[in-house]
ZALUM-156790 format. One record per residue: residue in one letter; x, y negated, z negated of N, C-alpha, C, O in turn. Coordinates in steps of 0.02 Angstrom, whole numbers, plus 50000, padded with zeros to 5 digits. Layout:
AXYZXYZXYZXYZ
...
//
This chain:
X484714992449382484934992849452484464997349492484174995249542
X484385003549468483955008449500483875014249451484285015149406
X483345018049460483255023849417483745029549435483795034349398
X484085028849492484555033949513485215032849476485515027449480
X485445038049442486055037549402486575042349429486445048249436
X487165039649444487705043849471487935049049420487945047749360
X488105054849444488335060349403489095059649394489475060449442
X489315058149334490025056949322490455063049337490995062449365
X490215068949319490615074949330490685076349404491215078349427
X490155075449442490205076349515490715071449544491125073449585
X490685065249522491165060249547491875062249528492335061749570
X491985064349467492645066449444492925072149487493495071949509
X492505077149498492715082849538492865080949610493345083449640
X492465076449638492555074349707493195070249715493575071149763
X493325065849667493945062049668494545066749665495035065849701
X494505071849623495045076749616495155080549682495725081949700
X494615082249716494675085949779495095081949829495555084649860
X494955075549835495345071449883496045070049857496525070049896
X496115068949792496775067349765497265073049772497865072049775
X497005079149776497445085049783497725085849853498185089749864
X497455082249901497715082549969498305077849976498215071849988
X498895080449968499495076349971500055080250006500075086350003
X500495076650039501045079850074501485083850025501685081149974
X501625090150040502065094049997502755090849990503015087950038
X503045091449932503725088949919503775081349928504325078749938
X503215077849924503235070649934503345066749869503385060649870
X503385070349813503485066949749502835065749714502315068449733
X502845061549662502245060549621501705056849658501825053449708
X501095057449633500535053849662500285056949727500415062849741
X499935052949766499605055149828499965052049888500045045949892
X500175056249934500455053849997500045057050054500115062950068
X499635052950085499195055150139499155049450189498705045350188
X499645049350234499735043550277499235043550335498925048550351
X499175037650365498705036650421498875041150480499465042150497
X498365043750511498415047850572498905053650563499325054950606
X498825057150507499175063350495498655068850488498065067450477
X498855075150495498375080650485498035080350416497445082150411
X498385078250364498075077850299497515072750296496995073950265
X497615067050329497065062150330496465065050365495895064050344
X496585068750421496015071850457495685077250414495085078150417
X496085080850374495805085850329495325082550279494795085150264
X495535076750253495105073150206494455070950239493925071450208
X494505068650300493895066650337493445072650348492835072050347
X493745078450359493345084450371492965086550308492395088950313
X493265085750250492905087150188492295082650182491745084950166
X492395076150196491825071450197491295073850245490695073950228
X491495075550306491025077650358490625083750337490025084050346
X490975088650310490645094950290490125093750235489575096450237
X490305089650186489855088550130489255084250150488705085250125
X489365079550194488805075450217488345079450263487735078550262
X488635083850303488225088250345487795092850302487215094250318
X488085095150246487715099550202487115096150171486635099450150
X487135089450166486565085650141486035084550194485495081950180
X486185086650255485705085750310485805079450351485385077850393
X486355075850338486495069750376486805071450444487115076650452
X486705067050491487025067650556487725064750552487805058950531
X488225068550571488925066550561489285066450628489185070950670
X489705061450638490115061150698490765057250684490795053250637
X491265058450725491895054650722491985050950788491815053550841
X492255044950784492365041050845493085041650868493495045050837
X493245038250923493905038850954494455035850910495045037450919
X494275031450863494775028550818494925033150759495395031950722
X494515038450751494595042850694494165041150635494205044350583
X493735036050642493255034450590492715039950589492505042250642
X492495041950530491975046950524491355043850493491395040450442
X490775045050524490145041950503489625047350491489605052450525
X489195046050442488635050550427488015046150419488035040950386
X487465048150450486855044050449486265047750420486135053550437
X485905044350376485245046550354484725041850385484755035850373
X484265044450425483805040050462483335036350414483175038750360
X483115030550436482625026750398481925027850424481825030950476
X481445025050387480745025950406480565021950469480095023750505
X480925016550482480775012250539481355012750589481875009550578
X481275016450643481835017250691482025010850727482545010550759
X481615005650721481774999350754482274995150714482564990350740
X482374996850651482814992950609483544995150617483695000750636
X483994990550601484704991750609485004994850546484704994650492
X485584997850554485885001750500486184997350445486434991850459
X486154999850384486514997050327487045002250309486895008150301
X487665000050301488215004750291488595003650227488564998350196
X488965008950208489435008450153489985013650164489895018550200
X490565012450134491115017150140491775013850126491805007950107
X492305017650136492985015150125493465019650164493315021650220
X494045021250136494555024950173494855030550131494765030650070
X495205035250163495505040950129496245041750142496555046450117
X496555037250180497285037450187497595033750129497255030050093
X498245034650120498585031550063499265028850085499505030250140
X499565024950040500265023250047500675029150019500375033549988
X501335029350029501725034649998501695034249922501735028749893
X501615040049890501605040449817501105035649785501265031849740
X500495036049811499955031749787499605034849728499795040149703
X499085031349704498655033949653498075037749683498035038749743
X497615039849639497065044149660496405040449668495885043649673
X496425033749670495795029949669495715025149727495145023849748
X496255022349752496225017449807495885020549868496145025449896
X495325017749889494965020449946494525026249927493935026449945
X494805031049891494435037049872493805035349833493275038249845
X493845030549787493265028749746492685026449790492115028449779
X492825022249840492295019749883491975025149925491375025049937
X492375030049947492105035649986491695040149941491145042149959
X491955041749882491585046149836490935042949813490425046349806
X490945036449802490335032849783489825033149839489225034049827
X490045032349901489595032849958489295039849963488695040549977
X489705044949952489465051849955488965053249899488465056649910
X489095050649839488635051649783487985047949795487445050549779
X488025041849823487405038249840486995042249890486385042749883
X487325045049940486965049049990486625055049957486055056649972
X486985058349911486695064049876486085062049836485575065449837
X486135056449800485575054149761484965052649804484405054449786
X485075049449860484515047749904484185054049932483575054449937
X484605058949950484325065149979483965069249925483395071349935
X484295070449869484015074949819483405071949783482985075649757
X483365065349782482785062049752482285059849804481795056449789
X482415061749867481955060249922481775052849925481195050949931
X482295048649919482195041449919482015039049990482345040950038
X481495035149995481295032350059481635025650069481665021450024
X481885024450129482165018050147481985016550220481915021050260
X481905010150234481675008150301482235008450353482135010950408
X482815006050334483385005850379483745012550379483745016050329
X484055014450435484535019950431485115018050386485345012350387
X485355022750347485935021650304486525025550332486465031550347
X487095022150340487695025350367488245025150314488365020150281
X488565030850308489105031750260489745032950300489775037450342
X490255028950287490825028450333491485029750297491605027250242
X491915033650330492615034050310493035031250367493045033950422
X493375025750353493795022650404494475025950406494735028150355
X494765026350464495445028950473495955023450462495825017650477
X496535025350437497135021150439497025014250408497205009150439
X496725013950348496645007450316497305004650292497434998650297
X497735008950267498375006650240498865004950297498885008350349
X499234999650286499724997650336500425000450324500894998450357
X500485005050276501145007450256501515010950313502125010450317
X501145014350356501495018250408501665013950469502225014250494
X501185010150494501285006550557501314998950550501384995450600
X501274996450489501334989250478500684985450484500644979750461
X500184988350514499534985150521499024988550477498934994650480
X498694984550436498174987350392497514987850430497394984250479
X497074992250406496374992550428496304993950503495884991050536
X496724998550528496694999850600496015002650622495745000350672
X495745007450585495095010250605494545005150605494145004950652
X494515001050553493984995950551494134990150598493664987050623
X494764988750611494924983550661494694985850731494444981850770
X494794992250746494544994750810493784994350812493504992250863
X493454996250758492724995850755492484988650764491954987550793
X492864983850740492674976850744492904973550809492774967650820
X493254977250852493494974450914494104970050907494254966050951
X494464970650851495044966550838495694969750860496204966350866
X495694976250871496274979950897496034984250955495524987750949
X496394984051010496204987851069496724992851089497264993251060
X496574996751139497015002251161497694999651183498205003051172
X497724993851213498364991251238498854989651183499464989351195
X498614988551121499054986751066499344992851030499834992150993
X499064998651039499245004550999499955007151013500285009250966
X500185007151076500865009851088501425005751057501965008451044
X501304999251044501844994951021501974995550946502504993650922
X501494998050909501564998550836501855005350819501555010450835
X502435005350786502795011650774502965012450700503025007550663
X503025018750679503215020150610503975020550604504325019350653
X504215022350546504935022550533505295027750575505895027150585
X504935032750600505235037850642505165036250716505345040350759
X504905030350732504825028350802504195030950835504105030050895
X503765034250798503135036850826502635031150831502515027550782
X502345030250889501865024750899501185026650871501035032550862
X500785021550859500095022750837499735027150888499365031750869
X499835025750951499495029651003499725036951001499305041451007
X500365038050992500625044950989500355048550927500185054450931
X500325045050871500075048150809499345050050817499135055450795
X498955045750849498245047350860498175053450905497765057850891
X498565053650957498545059351002498735065750965498445071050978
X499215065150920499455070950883498945074050837499015079850817
X498425070250819497895073150776497235073950815496695074350785
X497305074150881496725075850923496275070150942495715071250966
X496505063950933496115058150953496355055451020496915057051041
X495955051551054496125048751119496205041251112495705037651113
X496825038751106496915031551097496675027351156496495021551147
X496665030251215496425026551273495675025251271495415021051308
X495325028851227494595028451226494335024451167493735024651152
X494765020651132494545017451071494035011851083493685009851036
X493985009451143493465004351157492775007051141492325003351122
X492685013551149492045016651134491895017051060491325018551041
X492395015651017492285015750945492075008950918491955008250858
X492025004050962491834997350939491094997150920490664999450956
X490974994450861490284993850837489934988050871490234982850884
X489294989050885488884983750915488514980150859488174983350819
X488564973550856488214969850803487464971250801487154971250748
X487174972450859486454973650860486254980350829485664981650819
X486744984650814486594991050782486624990650706486444995550672
X486854985050679486994984650607486634978750575486544973450605
X486424979850512486104974550472486564972050417486544966050400
X486974976450388487414974450333487894980150316487784985850337
X488414978550279488904983650257489154981650188489274975850174
X489224986750144489494985650076490064990550064490024996450082
X490604988150034491154992550015491274992049939491334986549912
X491304997849907491514998149836492244999949834492475004449871
X492634996549792493354997749789493594996349718493284992549681
X494154999449700494494997449639494784990449650494954988649706
X494854986649596495084979749604495794979149629495944974849670
X496244983549606496954983149621497274976849591497794974449616
X496984974349540497234968749502496974969249431496674974349414
X497084964149390496904964649320496394959549297496304958549237
X496054956149344495584950949325495004953749284494834951149232
X494704959249309494134962149274494324964649205493994963149155
X494864968449201495084971149136495254965549088495064965849029
X495604960549111495814954949068495214951349040495224949048982
X494684950749080494084947149058493554951649027493014949249009
X493704958149021493224962648991492584963449030492054964449001
X492634963149096492054963649140492104970249179492644972049202
X491544973749186491564980449216491404980549291491524985549324
X491124975149317490964974849388491154968049416491064962849385
X491434968149476491584962049512491214961849578491104967049609
X491024955849599490734954849665491194950049703491334944549679
X491434952249760491944948549797491604943249841491134944649877
X491864937049836491594931849880492074929949936491864926949986
X492714931849930493194930549984493764935549979493914938249926
X494084936750036494634941650041495234938150071495184934950124
X495804938950039496414935750063496614938450131496474944250149
X496944934250169497244936450232497944939250220498204938850165
X498234942050273498904944950267499274944250334499014946150386
X499864941350331500314941150388500934945250371501234944250318
X501114949850415501674954250401502234953250452502114952750512
X502844952850426503434951350467503964956750457504014959850404
X504354957850509504974961550505505544956750521505574954050576
X505984955750473506584951550483507194956050491507294960650451
X507594954650541508204958650553508814954150551508864949250588
X509274955850507509884952050496510484956250518510554961950497
X510904953350561511474957150590512134953750572512254948050591
X512564957450536513224955050520513754959650547513694962050603
X514284960950507514814965550528514924970650473515034968850415
X514894976950491515014982350442515764983750439516034987150482
X516084981150387516804982150378516944984750307516494985050265
X517564986550295517764989850232517694985050173517904979350177
X517394987550118517274983250060517914981250024517934976049991
X518434985250032519074983450001519534979750048519924975550027
X519494981350112519964978550160519764971750187520184968450217
X519154969550176518924963250205518884957850151518474958350106
X519304952650155519274947150106518584943950106518224944050156
X518404940950050517734938050043517604932650096517044932150121
X518104928650112517984923050158517964925250231517804921150274
X518104931550245518084933950314517494938650326517464941950378
X517034938850280516474943550286515884940450324515774934350322
X515504944750356514844943050383514364948150353514174953050385
X514184946950290513824951850249513064950850257512784946050232
X512754955450291512034954950302511644955750237511094953050230
X511924959350188511574960450126511534954150083511004952650055
X512084950450078512064944350038511614939150071511274935350037
X511614938950137511144934550172510424936650157509994932350146
X510304943150158509634945650143509414943850073508834942150061
X509884944150025509714942349956509494935149952509014933549917
X509844930749987509654923649987508974922750021508564918649999
X508854926450074508214925950109507644928250063507114925050061
X507744933750027507224936349982507034931049930506444929949917
X507534927749901507394922649851507044916549882506624913449850
X507224914949944506884909449978506164911149990505724906849982
X506024917350009505334919550020504934919049956504364916749956
X505234921249900504894920849835504734913649817504194912249790
X505184909049833505104902049813504534898649850504304893249829
X504304901549904503794898349946503084899649921502604897049949
X503014903649869502354904849840502354902349768502874902149736
X501774900349744501734898049675501284892049669500814891149708
X501434887949619500984882449600500874877449656500334874749663
X501394876249697501324871349750501024874349814500934870749863
X500884880649813500594883949873500034888549848500084894649850
X499494885349826498954888649789498654894349831498484893549890
X498584900149798498264905849830498714909849876498484914849905
X499334907949884499794911449929500274915749888500534913749837
X500374921949913500824926649880501294929449933501074931549987
X501934929549918502444932049964502804937949933502994937749875
X502904943149974503224949249948503694952150000503514952850058
X504284953949978504724958250018504664965149987504944966549934
X504294969550021504134976049991504594981650012504574987049983
X505014980450063505444985750087506074982750117506044977750153
X506644985750101507294983650128507674989850151507704994850117
X507964989350210508404994550236509074991350253509104986350288
X509614994350229510284991850243510694997250278510645003150260
X511084995350327511524999950363512234997350362512324991250367
X512735001650357512685009050360512485012350295512405018550294
X512395008650241512145011650180512675015250139512515020150105
X513285012850141513825015850102514075010850050514115004850063
X514235013349991514455008949937515115005549953515275000249925
X515505008349998516155005550015516155001850083516685000350110
X515555000550109515504997050173515054991050167514494991550141
X515284985250190514874979250192514294980450240514384983050295
X513704978450219513104979650260513154975750326513244969650326
X513094979450380513104976250445512424974450472512354970250516
X511914977750445511234976550471510744977650414510774982650379
X510284972950406509774973450354509094971750384509024966950422
X508594975750367507904974350388507494972850325507544976350275
X507084967650329506634965750275505924965850301505764963050353
X505484969250263504774969150279504424964450232504464965150171
X504074959450260503794953950221503034953850229502764954750283
X502704952750172501974952250171501784945450142501964943850085
X501424941450181501194934850159500434935150153500084936350202
X500184934150092499464934350079499224927350061499584923450030
X498614925850080498344919250064497594918850069497284922750105
X497314914050033496594912850036496424907050082495844905550094
X496934903650107496854898150154497254899750217497854900650214
X496904900150273497224902450335497804897950355498324900350378
X497714891350348498244886850370498864887450326499424887650352
X498764887850261499344888650216499684895350228500304895850226
X499294900550242499584907150256500034906750317500604909250315
X499794903750370500194903350432500784898550423501334899950448
X500674892950388501234888250376501784891550335502374890550348
X501584895450285502084899050244502474903950286503084904550279
X502134907450330502474912250374502994908750418503554911150425
X502794903150447503264899450490503864896850449504424896850473
X503734894750387504274892150346504754897650325505354896550318
X504484903650314504924909350299505404910550357506004911450346
X505144910650417505574911750476506084906250483506664907550497
X505874899950472506334894250480506904894750428507484893950445
X506724895950365507244896150313507704902150322508304901550312
X507424907850340507844913650351508334912550408508914914450403
X508104909350461508544907850517509114903150496509684904050516
X508944898150456509454893350433509964896750386510564895450391
X509724900850341510174904450296510654908750335511264908750322
X510394912450383510814916850424511314912850466511894914850472
X511084907350494511544903250534512114900550491512694900350514
X511974898650430512484896050386512984901250364513544899650344
X512794907650367513224913050346513524916850405513884921750396
X513384914550466513644918050525513324924750536513644929450559
X512694925150521512314931450528511794930750583511444925650586
X511734935650625511224935650676510534936650645510464940050595
X510024933550676509354933950648508834934950703508834931450754
X508384939750692507804940750736507204942150691507274944550635
X506624940650717506014942050679505454944450725505444942950785
X504994948250696504424950850733503814950450687503834952450629
X503264947850714502634947950677502294954550689502124956250746
X502194958350636501894964950642501134964850642500814968850676
X500854960250604500124959850599499924953150570500314949950535
X499324951050586499074944650559498314945050552497954945750601
X498084944550490497374944650476497214938450434497514937550381
X496754934250456496584928250417496154930050357495834935250357
X496144925650307495674926650251494954925950276494824922850328
X494484928750237493784928350258493354926850197493464929450142
X492864922650208492344921350159491754925950173491474925550228
X491584930150126491024934750136490364931050129490334926050093
X489834933350161489204929650161488914928950091488894933650052
X488684922850076488404921550010487794925849996487684927949939
X487394927150048486774930950038486904938050013486574940349967
X487394941450043487564948250021487864947949951487694952049909
X488304943149939488604942349872488054941549820488084944649767
X487564937249833487044935849784486614941949771486404943149714
X486474945849822486074951949813486454957049771486154960349727
X487104957749783487494962449743487544960149670487504964249624
X487634953649661487664951049593487004952249556486994953749497
X486454951449592485794952549562485714959849541485414961349489
X485974964449581485954971649563486344972949499486124976749456
X486914969749493487324970649433486944968149372486934971349319
X486634962249379486274959349322485674963549303485504964149244
X485344966449353484764970649339484974976749298484554979649263
X485584978749303485844984349264486174982349200486484986449166
X486104975949182486374973649118487094971449119487394970449067
X487374970549179488074968349186488104961549220487844960749275
X488404956649187488534950349220489204951049257489724951549226
X489184951049325489794952449362490254946349366490044940649356
X490874947749379491364942449393491364941249469491484945849508
X491224935049489491264933149560491994931449573492274927049540
X492314934849621493034934549624493304935249696492954937249742
X493934933449703494294934349766494674940849765494934942949713
X494704944249822495124950149829495794947949858495824944949912
X496324949649823496994948149849497224953249901497684951849939
X496904959149902497084964349949496614964250009496044961850005
X496864966750065496444967450125496004973550118496184978350083
X495434973450152494964979050149494604979850215494574975250256
X494324985750226493944987050287493354982250293493184980150349
X493034980550237492454976050240492644969250270492234965950301
X493274967350261493524961050290493474961150365493294956150396
X493624966850395493604967450468492874968250491492664965350541
X492494972350455491804973850475491364967650469490854967250503
X491564962850428491184956650423491164952950491490744948550501
X491614954550536491594951750604491034954750645490834952050697
X490764960450622490224963850658489554962550626489054961150659
X489534963050559488904962550522489054959550453489594960550427
X488574956050423488704953150356488914958650307488584963850301
X489464957250272489754962350228489864959750158489944953750147
X489874964350111490004962650041490434967850008490524973350035
X490704966149949491134970749913490974970649838490834965449809
X491004976649809490974977549737491644980049712491964984249745
X491864977649655492494979849624492344983249557491894981149521
X492724988449543492754991249476493474990349450493934989849490
X493564990149384494214988349356494774993349372494654999349380
X495374990749376495984994749381496384993749316496544988149298
X496544999249283496914998749220497584995249230497984997349271
X497694989849192498314985949194498444982949264498994980549277
X497944983149308498024980449375498464984649420498654982349474
X498624990849400499094994949438498744998149497498195000949490
X499064997749555498815001149615499405002649661499944999949652
X499285007049709499825009449754500385012549713500975011549728
X500195016249662500675019249616500315025249584499715025049574
X500685030549567500365036249534500005034549469499555038149448
X500195028949437499875027049374499205023549384498865021849335
X499005022349445498355019249460497805023249426497785029349429
X497345019649393496815023149356496215018749345496275012849329
X495625021549356494975018449340494555023649304494525029449325
X494225021649250493835026449211493255029049253492975025549295
X493075035349241492515038249278491865034849260491395034649300
X491825032149199491225028349180491145022149223490585020449243
X491705018749239491665012849281491535014749354491185011249390
X491815020349376491675022749444490925024149451490615022249501
X490635027349401489915028849403489505022449401489005021849436
X489715017749359489355011349356489375007849424488875005049447
X489955007849456490015004949522489585008549573489295005449618
X489545015149567489125019049612488395017349604488015016849652
X488185016449541487495014349528487345007549560486815006549590
X487815002949553487724996249582487704996749659487324993249691
X488125001049686488135001949759487475004749783487185002249832
X487225009949751486595012949770486035007849767485625007249813
X486015004049712485504998949705485564993549758485074991049784
X486194991749774486304986649824486064988749893485764984749929
X486194995049911485954997549975485194997149979484914995150030
X484854999249926484124999249926483844992149923483314990749951
X484184987749888483954980749884484014977449953483564973749974
X484564978749988484634976050055484124979150102483854975750147
X483994985550092483494988950134482804985550127482444984850176
X482644983450066482004980150055481984973050083481474970850109
X482564969550078482564962450094482734960650166482534955250190
X483094965050200483314963350268482814965750319482474970850310
X482764961950373482304963950427482684967950479482394970050529
//
């Protein structure tokens, strides 16, 4: 791949530094939600360490943090790499963090070995990649790609009713100014993201590196079912309007819409809230949060519409009120073959035949591909576990991925004009 070899101990220590930033009393794992002071603290660690390497560092109005090492030819456009540092509640220590630490290690290697490159190299930490707080994934990179604007930020709210705009203001950002954070295609030549797989394809096949050729889309829904909250003992079964039993039927209907007859589509109800939440009270109101993933845009949207249709029919048959809201919609994307082939060649040069694969999860590179040709490298996730404290990737594989990333950046630097 390259004569530059990532330092495993440095990577281990850096991963630990970020993993230790978690909300107190939040339980096991890492809890560092989007647009919180802890997320900004993590970005500041990145900024300080990249500044110490002599890179120029800045943060934009979306909260994305960038560091640049200039290239030999100021007329050439930037090649970038990076990932994110926010998490879902009670997450693992590798999602997002690995890609940022790999970018930081690549920058260190280039600086300390005085590596010459023609293009400027930019190392990026995106804000708010996870959709756990506001329902929309990849907010920082969507803003950078021009896919989310200032007018949309007030409408997206977390469980406490705080809007995206309010959360941004609360950590010192200006949501009204996010148009200035949009990347210009003429400033960029390419972008690469290294990430843990968050699945078990690599481990199952005994492969240590993956090169992503496509990324699944995601449509997210909030379904609200309204019945009558009455006494569990005093209300006969035939006189009930039970929002919970209707919700149970809806969940099973959603599950049935993915599988062999709907290739590449995955449906998940990841969160349920029932009110009033008493064991002796029939649920009067239930909210379901639904995630529809797919590799085919039409099937993804058709599945979403069918979920709404079936849920409405189930509720009508049970005398339950029904409303729905689309929280976010991102289509699947095919990443450029040229970037994929260059990354695969880097893996082979290092003695690894990579797995060419689809990402079932959304990523910042998916959004940035709207600005500049983008690619992704995967390293294995043990047992495919992610978004859980048990998430784990060996430091040897993290280092191997970092080597491939470093080589990929330099290979693109040589080949792109």
